[in-house]
DRENFI-220908 format. One line per 5 residues: number of its first residue (from 1); their letters; for each residue x, y, z of C-alpha. Coordinates in nm, 3 decimals. Layout:
// residues N
NUM	a	X/Y/Z | ... $
END
This chain:
// residues 85
1	mvald	-12.765/6.671/-2.718 | -12.949/6.506/-3.006 | -12.990/6.681/-3.342 | -13.282/6.595/-3.568 | -13.286/6.683/-3.937 $
6	lgtqf	-13.546/6.902/-4.103 | -13.829/6.680/-4.212 | -13.813/6.476/-3.894 | -14.149/6.430/-3.732 | -14.130/6.385/-3.358 $
11	rvaaq	-14.347/6.365/-3.053 | -14.248/6.429/-2.695 | -14.355/6.195/-2.416 | -14.244/6.168/-2.052 | -13.868/6.236/-2.067 $
16	qvlad	-13.830/6.098/-2.418 | -13.858/6.198/-2.783 | -13.990/5.960/-3.046 | -13.857/6.064/-3.387 | -13.957/5.939/-3.731 $
21	hdqrh	-13.767/6.075/-4.030 | -13.996/6.079/-4.335 | -13.729/5.978/-4.585 | -13.589/5.681/-4.394 | -13.905/5.570/-4.212 $
26	vertv	-13.693/5.472/-3.915 | -13.830/5.543/-3.568 | -13.582/5.640/-3.301 | -13.646/5.688/-2.930 | -13.425/5.917/-2.722 $
31	egldm	-13.480/5.878/-2.348 | -13.373/6.058/-2.030 | -13.443/6.409/-2.153 | -13.545/6.695/-1.927 | -13.567/6.958/-2.201 $
36	vivti	-13.647/6.969/-2.572 | -13.557/7.275/-2.778 | -13.700/7.305/-3.127 | -13.546/7.546/-3.376 | -13.643/7.605/-3.735 $
41	ppvpn	-13.475/7.805/-4.006 | -13.613/8.156/-4.018 | -13.828/8.238/-4.320 | -14.002/8.563/-4.410 | -14.366/8.595/-4.304 $
46	dglvs	-14.491/8.762/-4.621 | -14.828/8.594/-4.673 | -15.026/8.916/-4.715 | -14.785/9.112/-4.935 | -14.902/8.994/-5.277 $
51	elksa	-15.269/9.005/-5.175 | -15.242/9.365/-5.054 | -15.039/9.473/-5.356 | -15.289/9.318/-5.598 | -15.569/9.503/-5.414 $
56	gselq	-15.394/9.828/-5.502 | -15.282/9.913/-5.149 | -14.979/10.134/-5.101 | -14.748/9.913/-4.906 | -14.422/9.945/-4.712 $
61	vigdc	-14.274/9.599/-4.654 | -14.050/9.590/-4.345 | -13.933/9.365/-4.063 | -13.986/8.990/-4.064 | -14.203/9.028/-4.371 $
66	vaprd	-13.882/9.097/-4.569 | -13.651/8.865/-4.376 | -13.634/8.746/-4.014 | -13.442/8.997/-3.804 | -13.361/9.078/-3.446 $
71	ietai	-13.590/9.302/-3.243 | -13.362/9.607/-3.261 | -13.359/9.600/-3.641 | -13.736/9.551/-3.658 | -13.796/9.851/-3.429 $
76	feghr	-13.554/10.067/-3.629 | -13.722/9.973/-3.960 | -14.066/10.047/-3.813 | -13.954/10.385/-3.684 | -13.777/10.478/-4.010 $
81	tavai	-14.083/10.381/-4.214 | -14.323/10.571/-3.985 | -14.111/10.886/-4.011 | -14.100/10.855/-4.391 | -14.479/10.831/-4.411 $
END
């Protein structure tokens, strides 16, 4: 397993990853890989909230718009909000 920091730019080629960290400007090649898994920290997807609020829309903010959550919580919040409306 190879861990790359946030801010690392990388590209995947045939069974290798070429990584370049922007702060160090050091390129690193990791070979012999058969799988690459990319994870990123979860962040809310709230791009439309302020736009809709400023347009005067009545708005219920739920789910990943508030904070990333698992599917069960998102479904529960959607159901609870629909019942309240």
